[in-house]
C-alpha positions as CSV (number, residue, x, y, z in Angstrom):
1,X,-15.5,22.5,10.2
2,X,-19.3,22.4,9.9
3,X,-21.1,19.9,12.1
4,X,-21.8,16.5,10.5
5,X,-18.9,16.8,8.0
6,X,-16.1,14.3,7.9
7,X,-12.5,15.5,8.0
8,X,-10.7,15.2,4.7
9,X,-7.7,13.0,5.3
10,X,-4.5,12.6,3.3
11,X,-5.6,9.2,2.2
12,X,-9.0,10.4,1.1
13,X,-7.3,13.0,-1.1
14,X,-4.9,10.5,-2.5
15,X,-7.7,8.0,-3.3
16,X,-9.7,10.8,-5.1
17,X,-6.5,11.7,-7.1
18,X,-5.9,8.1,-7.9
19,X,-9.5,7.8,-9.2
20,X,-9.2,10.9,-11.3
21,X,-5.9,9.7,-12.8
22,X,-7.4,6.3,-13.7
23,X,-10.3,8.1,-15.3
24,X,-7.9,10.2,-17.3
25,X,-5.8,7.2,-18.3
26,X,-9.0,5.3,-19.5
27,X,-9.5,8.3,-21.9
28,X,-5.9,7.8,-23.3
29,X,-4.0,10.2,-21.1
30,X,-0.4,9.0,-21.0
31,X,0.7,11.4,-18.4
32,X,-1.9,10.1,-16.1
33,X,-0.6,6.5,-16.6
34,X,2.9,7.8,-15.8
35,X,1.8,9.5,-12.7
36,X,0.1,6.3,-11.5
37,X,3.2,4.2,-12.2
38,X,5.3,6.6,-10.2
39,X,2.9,6.5,-7.3
40,X,2.3,2.8,-7.1
41,X,5.2,1.0,-8.8
42,X,7.3,0.5,-5.6
43,X,4.3,-1.1,-3.8
44,X,3.6,-3.5,-6.5
45,X,7.3,-4.3,-6.9
46,X,7.8,-4.9,-3.3
47,X,4.8,-7.2,-2.8
48,X,5.8,-9.2,-6.0
49,X,9.5,-9.5,-4.7
50,X,8.3,-10.5,-1.2
51,X,6.0,-13.2,-2.7
52,X,8.4,-14.5,-5.4
53,X,11.8,-13.8,-3.9
54,X,13.3,-12.8,-7.2
55,X,14.0,-9.2,-8.4
56,X,13.8,-10.2,-12.1
57,X,10.4,-12.0,-11.5
58,X,9.1,-9.0,-9.5
59,X,10.0,-6.7,-12.3
60,X,8.1,-8.8,-14.9
61,X,5.1,-9.0,-12.7
62,X,5.1,-5.2,-12.1
63,X,5.2,-4.5,-15.7
64,X,2.3,-6.9,-16.4
65,X,0.3,-5.2,-13.5
66,X,0.4,-1.8,-15.0
67,X,-0.2,-3.2,-18.5
68,X,-3.4,-4.9,-17.1
69,X,-4.3,-1.6,-15.3
70,X,-4.1,0.4,-18.6
71,X,-6.1,-2.1,-20.5
72,X,-8.9,-2.4,-17.9
73,X,-8.9,1.2,-16.4
74,X,-12.5,1.6,-17.2
75,X,-13.4,-1.4,-15.0
76,X,-11.9,0.2,-11.9
77,X,-14.6,1.2,-9.4
78,X,-13.2,3.5,-6.7
79,X,-16.3,3.0,-4.6
80,X,-15.3,-0.6,-4.0
81,X,-11.7,-0.3,-3.2
82,X,-8.7,2.0,-3.2
83,X,-6.4,1.8,-6.2
84,X,-3.6,0.3,-4.1
85,X,-5.9,-2.5,-2.9
86,X,-7.0,-2.9,-6.5
87,X,-3.4,-3.2,-7.6
88,X,-2.5,-5.6,-4.8
89,X,-5.4,-7.8,-6.2
90,X,-4.0,-7.8,-9.7
91,X,-0.5,-8.4,-8.5
92,X,-1.6,-11.3,-6.3
93,X,-3.4,-12.9,-9.2
94,X,-0.4,-12.6,-11.5
95,X,1.9,-14.0,-8.7
96,X,-0.3,-17.0,-8.0
97,X,-0.6,-17.7,-11.8
98,X,3.2,-17.4,-12.2
99,X,3.8,-19.7,-9.2
100,X,1.4,-22.4,-10.5
101,X,3.2,-22.3,-13.9
102,X,6.7,-22.5,-12.4
103,X,6.3,-25.1,-9.7
104,X,9.3,-27.0,-11.0
105,X,11.5,-24.0,-10.9
106,X,12.7,-22.1,-7.8
107,X,12.7,-18.5,-8.5
108,X,14.2,-17.4,-5.1
109,X,17.3,-15.3,-5.7
110,X,19.4,-16.2,-2.7
111,X,22.1,-13.6,-3.7
112,X,19.5,-10.8,-3.8
113,X,18.2,-11.9,-0.3
114,X,21.8,-11.7,1.0
115,X,22.1,-8.1,-0.4
116,X,19.1,-6.8,1.6
117,X,20.2,-3.9,3.8
118,X,20.8,-4.6,7.5
119,X,18.5,-3.1,10.1
120,X,20.5,-0.8,12.3
121,X,18.8,-1.1,15.7
122,X,21.7,-0.6,18.2
123,X,25.2,0.6,18.6
124,X,26.4,-3.0,18.7
125,X,27.6,-4.1,15.2
126,X,27.5,-7.7,16.2
127,X,24.0,-7.5,17.4
128,X,23.0,-5.7,14.2
129,X,24.7,-8.4,12.1
130,X,22.9,-11.2,13.9
131,X,19.6,-9.4,13.5
132,X,20.3,-8.9,9.8
133,X,21.0,-12.6,9.4
134,X,17.8,-13.4,11.2
135,X,15.9,-11.1,9.0
136,X,17.3,-12.9,5.8
137,X,16.5,-16.3,7.3
138,X,13.0,-15.3,8.2
139,X,12.3,-13.9,4.8
140,X,13.6,-17.1,3.2
141,X,11.3,-19.1,5.5
142,X,8.5,-17.0,4.4
143,X,9.2,-17.7,0.8
144,X,9.0,-21.5,1.6
145,X,5.4,-21.2,3.0
146,X,2.4,-22.4,0.9
147,X,1.2,-19.5,-1.2
148,X,-2.0,-19.1,0.6
149,X,-0.2,-18.7,3.9
150,X,2.7,-16.7,2.4
151,X,0.4,-14.0,1.0
152,X,-1.3,-13.2,4.3
153,X,1.9,-12.9,6.1
154,X,3.3,-10.6,3.4
155,X,0.2,-8.5,3.2
156,X,-0.5,-8.2,7.0
157,X,2.9,-8.5,8.5
158,X,5.3,-7.1,6.0
159,X,3.1,-4.5,4.5
160,X,0.9,-3.7,7.4
161,X,-2.5,-4.1,5.6
162,X,-5.6,-4.6,7.7
163,X,-7.4,-7.9,7.7
164,X,-10.3,-6.2,5.8
165,X,-8.0,-5.1,3.0
166,X,-6.2,-8.4,2.9
167,X,-9.5,-10.2,2.6
168,X,-10.5,-8.0,-0.4
169,X,-7.2,-8.7,-2.1
170,X,-7.2,-12.5,-1.5
171,X,-11.0,-12.6,-2.1
172,X,-12.0,-14.5,1.0
173,X,-13.8,-13.7,4.3
174,X,-12.0,-11.8,7.0
175,X,-12.2,-14.9,9.2
176,X,-10.3,-16.9,6.7
177,X,-7.5,-14.3,6.6
178,X,-7.3,-14.4,10.5
179,X,-7.1,-18.2,10.5
180,X,-4.6,-18.5,7.6
181,X,-2.5,-15.8,9.3
182,X,-2.5,-17.7,12.6
183,X,-1.5,-20.9,10.9
184,X,1.1,-19.1,8.9
185,X,2.7,-17.7,12.0
186,X,2.8,-21.2,13.6
187,X,4.4,-22.7,10.5
188,X,6.9,-19.9,10.3
189,X,7.8,-20.2,14.0
190,X,8.2,-24.0,13.7
191,X,10.5,-23.7,10.7
192,X,12.5,-20.9,12.2
193,X,13.0,-22.9,15.5
194,X,14.0,-26.0,13.6
195,X,16.4,-24.4,11.3
196,X,17.8,-21.4,13.3
197,X,17.0,-22.1,16.9
198,X,14.9,-18.9,17.1
199,X,13.4,-18.1,20.5
200,X,9.7,-19.3,20.5
201,X,8.5,-15.9,21.9
202,X,6.9,-13.8,19.0
203,X,8.4,-10.5,20.5
204,X,11.8,-11.9,19.7
205,X,11.4,-12.7,16.0
206,X,8.3,-10.8,14.9
207,X,10.0,-7.3,14.8
208,X,12.2,-8.7,12.0
209,X,9.2,-8.9,9.8
210,X,8.8,-5.1,9.9
211,X,9.2,-3.5,6.5
212,X,12.4,-1.6,5.9
213,X,12.5,1.9,4.4
214,X,13.5,0.2,1.1
215,X,10.7,-2.2,1.2
216,X,12.8,-5.3,1.3
């Protein structure tokens, strides 16, 4: 590689492909829209479901996100954010709006939470069952956090986004993301300890926030 040139990473290539697909979609290319949907649908759906706790609500939001992307494709600026970050932002806006309009109605699908796959981490089925229950209880506790705390937990802990990307999505300074995340962890720990008797050490319960292969 010539001196002074940056290596071309997989993420760079993917970002360039996304930008090209958005450009084609803005020109009316339906195949480009379908390709973008296939590439990003699962991310949008996962974030929506983690925020709303309902499969049906997440499906509605996912549909609305891609309709919004198709209608506003020309406004996307790849130099300001990756498409995944941009889609997180749209999703977050729609989730917050949905939450505000449905304050009196609980959307959490308890049955769906109970159907989430167990995390097989040992050869002991009892241990795995306990861990699976802890996972469901933690996810339920996350859903009960105020939205501005819930979103940073979901973005940074469940989906592994950087503070910088989360700040872009939430539209606030990085320092605000850090402080909200710290407070969210405290609230989550308090609620888990009160309702489940969870050990106060983060190394005991924090691994249960790790995303599963299915994104649940």
